[in-house]
VEXVO-89743 format. One line per 2 residues: number of its first residue (from 1); for each residue x, y, z of C-alpha. Coordinates in nm, 3 decimals. Example, Ala and Ser with C-alpha at 12.3 -4.5 7.8 and 13.67 -1.06 7.14 Angstrom:
1	1.230,-0.450,0.780; 1.367,-0.106,0.714
This chain:
1	-3.198,-0.989,1.312; -3.269,-0.684,1.096
3	-2.911,-0.614,0.908; -2.738,-0.269,0.963
5	-2.605,-0.142,0.633; -2.487,0.175,0.791
7	-2.203,0.000,1.003; -1.880,0.046,0.872
9	-1.606,-0.184,1.027; -1.440,-0.140,1.360
11	-1.058,-0.165,1.396; -0.771,-0.148,1.624
13	-0.413,-0.282,1.643; -0.166,-0.304,1.934
15	0.229,-0.355,1.808; 0.407,-0.656,2.001
17	0.541,-0.593,2.348; 0.922,-0.550,2.285
19	0.820,-0.206,2.104; 0.654,-0.108,2.389
21	0.971,-0.205,2.622; 1.147,0.078,2.401
23	1.278,0.426,2.561; 1.091,0.712,2.620
25	0.802,0.866,2.681; 0.457,0.783,2.540
27	0.196,0.980,2.458; -0.155,0.950,2.336
29	-0.435,1.157,2.156; -0.838,1.072,2.126
31	-1.008,1.213,1.873; -1.397,1.221,1.952
33	-1.657,1.312,1.697; -1.997,1.286,1.660
35	-2.037,0.945,1.492; -1.661,0.811,1.554
37	-1.364,0.793,1.856; -1.017,0.725,1.769
39	-0.734,0.675,2.028; -0.338,0.643,1.875
41	-0.055,0.602,2.093; 0.273,0.715,2.019
43	0.645,0.724,2.121; 0.765,0.984,1.929
45	0.722,0.935,1.566; 0.618,0.544,1.629
47	0.283,0.474,1.641; 0.209,0.188,1.934
49	-0.146,0.129,1.917; -0.445,0.253,1.779
51	-0.846,0.231,1.769; -1.139,0.353,1.579
53	-1.480,0.273,1.729; -1.821,0.428,1.639
55	-1.978,0.637,1.910; -2.167,0.487,2.180
57	-2.473,0.664,2.405; -2.212,0.817,2.611
59	-1.908,1.039,2.452; -1.707,1.000,2.819
61	-1.776,0.606,2.801; -1.654,0.609,2.445
63	-1.345,0.787,2.485; -1.240,0.587,2.702
65	-1.320,0.262,2.585; -1.150,0.330,2.240
67	-0.767,0.488,2.483; -0.806,0.121,2.603
69	-0.843,-0.065,2.300; -0.538,0.087,2.170
71	-0.357,-0.046,2.468; -0.544,-0.348,2.486
73	-0.246,-0.646,2.644; 0.042,-0.368,2.600
75	0.229,-0.386,2.902; 0.164,-0.033,3.005
77	-0.169,0.142,3.168; -0.317,0.472,3.116
79	-0.106,0.620,3.444; 0.176,0.571,3.228
81	0.101,0.768,2.962; 0.273,1.112,2.977
83	0.069,1.291,2.832; -0.324,1.275,2.630
85	-0.424,1.522,2.372; -0.788,1.544,2.334
87	-0.964,1.639,2.021; -1.303,1.634,1.796
89	-1.650,1.757,1.801; -1.651,1.610,2.242
91	-1.286,1.684,2.319; -1.487,1.814,2.612
93	-1.600,1.480,2.745; -1.212,1.321,2.733
95	-1.217,1.270,3.097; -0.831,1.115,3.001
97	-0.697,1.435,2.826; -0.456,1.636,2.997
99	-0.496,1.903,2.685; -0.752,1.966,2.499
101	-0.656,2.072,2.098; -0.781,2.215,1.818
103	-0.936,1.981,1.575; -0.776,2.174,1.235
105	-0.451,2.157,1.417; -0.447,1.774,1.512
107	-0.545,1.690,1.171; -0.298,1.915,0.955
109	-0.002,1.741,1.166; -0.172,1.379,1.205
111	-0.205,1.399,0.774; 0.213,1.527,0.826
113	0.299,1.214,0.964; 0.067,0.989,0.727
115	0.119,1.109,0.434; 0.456,1.311,0.448
117	0.593,1.659,0.433; 0.476,1.748,0.036
119	0.115,1.746,0.198; 0.023,2.124,0.159
121	-0.370,2.066,0.144; -0.571,1.841,0.374
123	-0.933,1.773,0.323; -1.071,1.590,0.621
125	-1.375,1.409,0.533; -1.622,1.371,0.867
127	-1.926,1.192,0.961; -2.083,1.578,0.995
129	-1.847,1.814,0.850; -1.575,1.906,0.619
131	-1.273,2.101,0.647; -1.049,2.227,0.412
133	-0.689,2.302,0.509; -0.375,2.480,0.346
135	-0.021,2.412,0.513; 0.306,2.613,0.499
137	0.609,2.444,0.371; 0.606,2.324,0.765
139	0.354,2.180,1.008; 0.181,2.516,1.046
141	-0.169,2.559,0.968; -0.192,2.847,0.675
143	-0.572,2.869,0.587; -0.866,2.654,0.655
145	-1.215,2.627,0.568; -1.520,2.428,0.718
147	-1.806,2.330,0.526; -2.116,2.540,0.573
149	-2.489,2.395,0.656; -2.538,2.251,0.317
151	-2.201,2.070,0.325; -2.269,1.912,0.649
153	-2.377,1.556,0.771; -2.225,1.366,0.469
155	-2.122,1.075,0.633; -2.420,1.000,0.809
157	-2.651,1.066,0.475; -2.465,0.792,0.326
159	-2.513,0.548,0.591; -2.896,0.686,0.604
161	-2.910,0.580,0.244; -2.709,0.247,0.287
163	-2.996,0.137,0.523; -3.257,0.237,0.301
165	-3.077,0.104,0.010; -2.994,-0.237,0.194
167	-2.620,-0.185,0.052; -2.333,-0.232,0.309
169	-2.144,0.108,0.370; -1.848,-0.048,0.220
171	-1.967,-0.177,-0.142; -2.131,0.145,-0.207
173	-1.866,0.319,-0.359; -1.733,0.056,-0.533
175	-2.081,0.000,-0.643; -2.093,0.354,-0.807
177	-1.785,0.255,-1.007; -1.950,0.058,-1.190
179	-2.188,0.302,-1.388; -2.017,0.290,-1.761
181	-2.082,0.670,-1.694; -2.139,0.896,-1.433
183	-2.482,1.100,-1.456; -2.567,1.384,-1.347
185	-2.521,1.457,-1.006; -2.821,1.530,-0.785
187	-2.823,1.857,-0.618; -2.512,2.014,-0.536
189	-2.612,2.255,-0.328; -2.809,2.070,-0.050
191	-2.744,1.763,0.129; -3.116,1.707,0.223
193	-3.198,1.798,-0.140; -2.963,1.569,-0.249
195	-3.129,1.297,-0.032; -3.492,1.355,-0.180
197	-3.406,1.363,-0.536; -3.159,1.013,-0.524
199	-3.498,0.805,-0.367; -3.696,1.002,-0.662
201	-3.473,0.814,-0.916; -3.611,0.479,-0.828
203	-3.964,0.592,-0.814; -4.186,0.583,-1.139
205	-3.979,0.575,-1.479; -4.205,0.779,-1.635
207	-4.108,1.073,-1.418; -3.782,1.034,-1.561
209	-3.583,1.127,-1.916; -3.415,0.790,-1.883
211	-3.416,0.504,-1.641; -3.085,0.454,-1.431
213	-2.886,0.104,-1.302; -2.855,0.098,-0.926
215	-2.513,0.209,-0.993; -2.617,0.498,-1.137
217	-2.820,0.630,-0.894; -2.531,0.593,-0.642
219	-2.267,0.774,-0.871; -2.516,1.045,-0.901
221	-2.529,1.085,-0.534; -2.195,1.012,-0.484
223	-2.113,1.250,-0.687; -2.296,1.521,-0.593
225	-2.132,1.416,-0.241; -1.746,1.486,-0.410
227	-1.902,1.812,-0.574; -1.967,1.980,-0.225
229	-1.650,1.845,-0.107; -1.465,2.006,-0.383
231	-1.681,2.358,-0.346; -1.523,2.327,0.018
233	-1.174,2.259,-0.071; -1.224,2.589,-0.393
235	-1.283,2.807,-0.099; -0.893,2.793,-0.005
237	-0.832,2.964,-0.325; -0.909,3.319,-0.472
239	-0.977,3.239,-0.800; -1.177,3.287,-1.038
241	-1.531,3.078,-0.995; -1.538,2.729,-1.123
243	-1.179,2.678,-1.063; -1.011,2.474,-0.795
245	-0.687,2.477,-0.772; -0.453,2.239,-0.516
247	-0.138,2.371,-0.342; 0.104,2.110,-0.283
249	-0.020,1.733,-0.300; -0.368,1.609,-0.127
251	-0.444,1.412,0.164; -0.710,1.302,0.261
253	-0.849,1.251,0.611; -1.176,1.082,0.729
255	-1.453,0.809,0.691; -1.516,0.955,0.387
257	-1.145,0.861,0.236; -1.206,0.514,0.259
259	-1.502,0.574,-0.019; -1.349,0.527,-0.338
261	-1.670,0.624,-0.504; -1.591,0.982,-0.349
263	-1.230,1.018,-0.319; -1.206,0.868,-0.705
265	-1.422,1.175,-0.833; -1.267,1.450,-0.639
267	-0.924,1.291,-0.800; -1.081,1.302,-1.132
269	-1.285,1.678,-1.103; -0.948,1.814,-0.944
271	-0.696,1.667,-1.215; -0.495,1.500,-0.904
273	-0.416,1.165,-0.736; -0.448,1.209,-0.331
275	-0.169,1.096,-0.138; -0.146,0.731,0.011
277	-0.092,0.607,0.340; -0.081,0.295,0.509
279	-0.250,0.430,0.795; -0.634,0.434,0.856
281	-0.695,0.815,0.717; -0.962,0.836,1.031
283	-0.665,0.840,1.252; -0.502,1.155,1.138
285	-0.661,1.321,1.401; -0.600,1.110,1.683
287	-0.261,1.066,1.550; -0.183,1.454,1.540
289	-0.300,1.500,1.905; -0.057,1.205,2.062
291	0.215,1.462,1.830; 0.112,1.784,1.946
293	0.129,1.639,2.357; 0.490,1.552,2.300
């Protein structure tokens, strides 16, 4: 049997039966991305169930499977849900959606729910794209930036690296933090060059000025990922080159927000501490979609 080191753990949760029987309309949100899908079911500001799964071969089947899992064994059927918001890269494939919604608006709304009203800067770190969002004091989006071609595919490239190195995707971040010091990052301008440079670090030692440990190699790669993300966040500010200013509290969402090798380096370089939530950061888009259709 071949190990698939890239596979991140799927998850789901459904509230106890008594919670579903309370009064009020139930809404749902489905965030259908390129590599993952999330469904969140809510009544007002109460989360009743969620699912976080990997995308299957068919987008429509994936979205249906996520919603089914989010209400599994609950005393409710899909037909009983008052409204279903669809968002994400493949939102047009969500057959259950009663309304499709903009991803930026959904992540902003979901981040405020997850991290609280003090969050005014949100970075969504997805499998293919990075989105930086600035909010007003209220929920409305003030500005946003989306990573260009050189800052895309970050999550997917890490999955590839994990398979190549036979290192579990939940392990690569913590292992990178074992390095005594961060070496210079590999390419901070292009993910394709970064991947090639990283593999080159495992090559013949005569081509390197110093031998790096496995932890240092992971640190070098994840530092480059963090730096490209910081570059997207920095485009929200019209400051001098090299300066990045965080407006309010920073909230990190998306799958890469679960990688401490990336998040801790972002915090270190920006000199801030990101907000912490009890919720899976990958649920922000789905939660936001469920709230926006209420």
